[in-house]
C-alpha positions in Angstrom: 127.4 251.3 14.6 127.7 247.9 14.1 130.5 248.4 16.3 128.0 249.7 18.7 125.7 246.5 18.6 128.6 244.6 18.9 129.6 246.2 21.7 126.2 245.5 23.1 126.4 241.9 22.8 129.2 241.0 24.4 128.0 242.6 27.5 124.8 240.3 26.9 127.2 237.2 27.0 128.9 238.1 29.9 125.4 239.5 32.1 123.8 235.3 30.2 127.7 234.2 31.6 127.4 236.5 35.7 124.2 234.9 35.9 124.1 231.6 35.0 127.7 231.5 37.3 126.1 232.8 40.0 123.2 230.3 40.0 125.4 227.7 39.5 126.5 229.3 43.1 123.2 229.6 44.4 122.6 225.4 43.8 126.0 224.9 45.5 125.0 226.8 48.4 121.8 225.6 48.6 122.7 221.6 48.4 125.7 222.1 51.2 123.0 223.6 53.4 120.4 220.4 52.7 123.7 218.4 53.6 124.6 220.1 56.9 120.8 220.7 57.9 121.2 216.8 57.1 124.0 216.3 59.1 122.3 218.0 62.5 119.0 215.8 61.7 121.5 212.6 62.4 124.0 214.4 65.0 120.2 214.8 67.1 118.8 211.6 66.4 122.2 210.0 68.0 122.6 212.7 71.0 118.9 211.4 72.1 119.3 207.7 71.5 122.8 208.4 73.8 120.2 210.6 76.5 117.9 207.4 76.5 120.3 204.6 77.0 122.3 207.0 79.9 118.7 207.0 81.3 117.9 203.7 81.3 121.3 203.2 83.1 120.1 204.8 86.0 116.8 203.1 87.9 113.5 205.5 89.0 114.5 206.5 91.7 118.5 207.7 90.7 116.2 210.2 88.6 114.6 210.7 91.0 117.1 212.5 92.6 118.6 213.3 90.8 121.2 210.4 89.8 124.0 210.1 86.9 125.0 206.8 85.3 
């Protein structure tokens, strides 16, 4: 009886350890996703600024007829 109880306690400990590891990995995944989202936002902003800069190089009439810088 004592051995069965000890076995069950060991199984519970193992399961708790696995849950903690899973939660740790999940947290790391969420942090990575947040960093990727921030990087995407930064790159999008930089691309927008570059596009606006390019548009300023070509005058209004040039843009109207489809010229590029």
